[in-house]
N, C-alpha and C positions, 0 to 999 in steps of 0.2 A: 113947640118944637123949633129948635134953632135952624136957621136957613143955611148956615155954612158948617162944614165938618172940619174938625181938627184931628187929623189922623196921627195917633201916637202909638202905633202898634207895628212899627218896622221890625222889631225883633221877631215877630211872627211871620210877617211877609211885607215886603215893600209895596207901597201904593201911593199914588197912581204910578203905573209903569210908564217909563219914558215913551213918547210917541214913536221914537225910532225902533223900539222893541216891537211894538205892535205892527209897524210897517214891515219889519224884517220877517216876522212870522207869516204875515199875509203874502208877502212876496215869495217866500219859500213855497207855500202851498199853491200859489197861482202859477208860478213860473218854473219851479224846479222841484216839484213834488215827487220825484222818483225815489225809489228805495236805495239808499246809499250802499254801495258795495255789492248789490245783488244783481245788477245788470250792467251791460256795457253801452247802453244807449245814452244819449246826451243828457236826459233829465236825471238819470241815476248818477252820471258823472258829476253834474252840477251839484246835486245834493251831497255827494261824497266830498266835494271840494269845500262846501260850507262846514261840514263836520270836521274836516281836518283843520280848516282855518280856526275853528273854535278850540281845537286841541292846542294849536299854537298860541292862541290868545291866553288860554288858561296857564300854559307852561310859562309864558312870558310874564304874566301877572304875578305868579308865585316864584319865579326864578327856579323852575323845575328843570332838570337836566335834559329831558327828552319828551317831546309832544306825544310820542307813542306810549309813554307812561301815564298819560291822562286817561283814566278809565271813566267813561260816562255812566252815571247811574241816575235813578229817578229823584234822588234827594241825598242829603247828608246821612240820614239814617241808613239807607241802603248801602252807602259807601262804608260806613262804620261797621255794619254787619258783614260786609265783604271782607274787610280786614280782620275783624275779630274772629269770625268763624273760619276764615281761610288760613289763619296763622296758629290758632290755639288748639291744643289737643289735651286729652286727659293727662295729668301729671305736670303740665306747664304752669308757670307762675306769672301772674299779671298784676301790675300795680296801677292804680288809678286814684282819683281824688274824691273828696267828699262834697264836691259841688258839680258833679256831672249830671248831664241830661239822661233821661231814660233810654235814649238811643244808644247809650253806652251801658248803662246799668242793667237793662233788661237782658241783652244778649250775654252779658257777663254772668248774671245770676243763673241764666239757663245753663251756661257752660260749667258754672260752679257745681251744679247738680250732677254733672258728668265727670267731675274729678279735676277741674281746673282750679288752682288756688288763686283766690281773688283777695288782694290786699288793698284796702282803702285808706289813703293818707288824709287825715282830717284837715279841714280848712279852718281859718279863724272866723269869728262871728261876723266879720265884714266880708267874708268870702275870699279873702286873700290866702294864697298858698305860699308856704315856705319851701324853697328849693332844698334846703338842708334836710327837711323832713322826708322828702323824696329820696335824698341821698342815703338816708338810713334805711329806708324801706326797699330800695332797689339793690338786692343782694345778687351775687353771682348766680347765674342760672335763671334769672328772671328773663322771660321770653319777650314780653311786651310791656310798654308803659303807655298809658292812655290819659290824656288831659285835654280839657277844652281850653282853647286860647282865651276865651272870655266867657264868663258865666251868663247864661240867658236870663238869670233872675236878678242879679245885681251888677252885672257888667264887669266884674273884677277881672283884670288881666293876669294871666299866669306867667311866671318866669320861665318861658319856654327854653331859652338858650341854656340856662343853668340846669334845668331838668334834663335836657338832651345830653349834657356832659356826663351827668350821673348815669343815665341810661346806657350810653355808649361805653363808658368805663366798665360796666357790668356785662357788656355783650348783648344788651337788649335793644330792640327797635322802639322808636318813639312815634306813636300815632297821635296826631293833633286834630281835634274837632274844631274846625274854623268856621262853623256855621254862623257865628256871630261876628266874625272879624273880616271875612273875605269881602273886600270892596270898601271897608270902612277904616282900615288902617293898613299900612304896609306889611306884607307877609312874604318874607324871603326864606324859602325852605333851606337853601344852602347856608345862608348866614346864620340861621337859627338852629340848624342841625336837625331839621324835621325829616324823618324817614318816610312817613306816610301822612298825607293831609286829606281830610274829608271836608268837602265844601258843599254848599247848596247854592242853587242859582237864583232862588226867588227872594232872597233877603238883600244883603248889601250889594249884590251884583245886579240887582234890578231886572233879572230875567224872569221868565214865567215859571209857575209851579211845574213839577215833573222834570226838573233838571238839577244836576249836581254831579259830583264825581269823587273819585279817589285818585290822588296824584302820588305816584311812586317816586321816591327820592333815589339818589345815586347809589346808596349802599344797600338797596333792597333787591334781593334775589327773588324775582317773580316766580321762579320754579317752586319755591317753598310755600306759595300761597295757593290754596285750593279754591277753585271758582265756586260761587254759590249756585250758579245755573249752568246747564249745558244745553246746546241747541244750535240752531242755524246761525252762521256768521257770514255766509257768502264766500268763505275761503275754505280750501281743502274739503270741498263738498264730497269728494270721493271716499272720505273716511267717516266712520261712524263714531269717532272719538273726537273730543274737543281739541282744537288747535292749541299748541303750547306757546305761541308767540303773542306779543302785545300789539294792539289791545284786545285782539280777538279772543284770547283765553278767557277774558272776564266779561266780554260783551256778546250777548247772543240775542237773537230776535231782532225785529225791525227797530232801529233807534228812533227816538223822538226828534226827528229831523227839524220840524217846525219849532219845537222848543229849544233845540240847540242853536238854531238860527237866531232866536230871540235872546238866548244867553250870550251869543257872540256880540250882538248889538248892545246888550246891557253892559258887557265888559268894556266895549268901546266908549259908551256913554260915561262910565266911571273914570276911565283913563283920560277922557277929554276934560272932565272936570278936575281931575287930579286927586289921587287917594289922599295925599297930604292935605289938600285943601278941604276935602270932605271931613277928614279927621279934625282939623282945626275948628271947623264950623260946629261939629258935633260936640267937641269938648266945651265950647262956649255955651251951647244949649244945655249941656249936662250940668255945668256949673250954675247956670241960671235956675235950673230945676231944683238942684240940691239946696241952694240958698232960699229959693222961694217956698218950697214945700217945708223946709226945715224951720221956717219962721212962723208956721201956723200952729197955734196951740192944739195939742192933742194928736198931732201928726208925727209919726216916727218914720224917718227915712233910713234905709238900709244900704250897706255897702260903704266903700271908702269915701271920705269927705273930699279927697283930691280927685277932681274930674279927670286928671291925666292918668289915673290908675284904673280907669274903667272905660268901657264903651258907653254909648248913649242909651243906657238902660238904667232906669231909676225906679226902684220898688219902694212902696210905703204902705203903712197901715194907719188907721185912725181909731183912737180910743173909743170904745163903745159902739163901733159900727162894723158890720160885716163887709168884707171886701166886695161881695156880690152886690150889695146895696149901693156901695159907692160907685162901682162900675156902671150900674144901670142908670143911676141918677146923672152921672157925668154924660152919658150918651143922650138921655132923654132931655135933660135941662140945658146942656151946654154944647152938645154935638161933639164932645170929646170922646174919641174912640180909643180904648186901651184894652188891656187883658188883665183879668183877675184870676186868682186861684193859685195852683201849684206849678203851673207852667211846664208840666211834664218833667219836673225836676225835684222830686220829693227829698232827695239827698241834700240838695242845695238849701231847701227850706228848713230841713232839720239843722243844718249847719248854722244858718242865720237866726234860728229860733222862731220861725213863722209856720211851722208845721202844726196842725193839719189845715189851718184856714188858708194859708198863703198870703199873698200881697196883691196890691194894685200896682201894675207895672206900666210906666210911661216909657215909650221908646221912640223918640223923634228920629227923623231922617235928614238927608242932605237938603231937602227943599222946605223943611220946617223952619218957620220964622221965629225970631224972638217974641214978636207980638203974640203968636199962637201959644208959645210957652207961657207968657204972662197971663193970657186968657185962661189957660188950663189951670194954672195955680190959683187964680181968682175963683174958678169954679170949685176947686177943692176947698178953698177957704169958706165959700158960701155953705157948702155941705157941712163943714165942721161947726159952723155957727148955728145951724138950723136945728 
């Protein structure tokens, strides 16, 4: 059993969390653990201040127009469902890609059974998407276009700005799944033309699980989005109908104050390091992985060969070996922690040709070192030779 761990599963969740995140969560619970917006006493006010500061931090990170348009959810899946179920009705037309996560595909297939037309634009075998293919699929009358900013299987980056142009020309809104890109490369909603952005807190933002959100862009009419839930908000309590103003329309029940405090600290940690610096570091690690794994006989690496066209997510298979066996041996023999299988994205695996077995996925993070990458590659090489 190896004494040290090499954590290469940041695409699932970042680890270890920065100490500042742990301290922020403990401080919230110890010193300001009131219910935000539910009372007028000092602890409730202090908790509410933290929640609003987190809204401001999210809006600033993504260049969103209004902090009140930051709707906190429990994760990106929740945020995507809020947008998808809140916007689409029977008879509507939605366009998405062939490399999406099930957080998009499952709600869409559910709505397809209720009369929503779902158009899937295929991706290339390396996971790359062609904006012109979207242009041909996004016809007038399309209600919504959904695309992940980066694949969680092979890391390929989507041409967001170009797809946004096609969507807006047809009168459609663009919903971007930024679960894999928030905190690891710059995301400017206004420059890219993103109308709705779903993010999670526990990956590239280095916050705790149970945090995430849906961010509304400037051109989004919130009155056209139906809330997923109704209930207590601490506002307009004299009425038995849900408030119609932001963010209360979409947030009900006691918020995850401690988690949001941790998310705020995680965003601060990312901004202190610099998103561009994190991106440059991860591009270098990705290049090292692609070259190292690609040099091993019997190993096939998926996705673009240019590390700049992807996030730090590298999937591979090994001839004659099950991915489950590879993952177990990497953990047991070398302390390399990764994820194997279909990664909740069967559409993406069909696109790259690895369905139904899936792949082994390495996903380094901002604190991963080149030496750890080299050690992981050597561990794969030993398995391939044995």
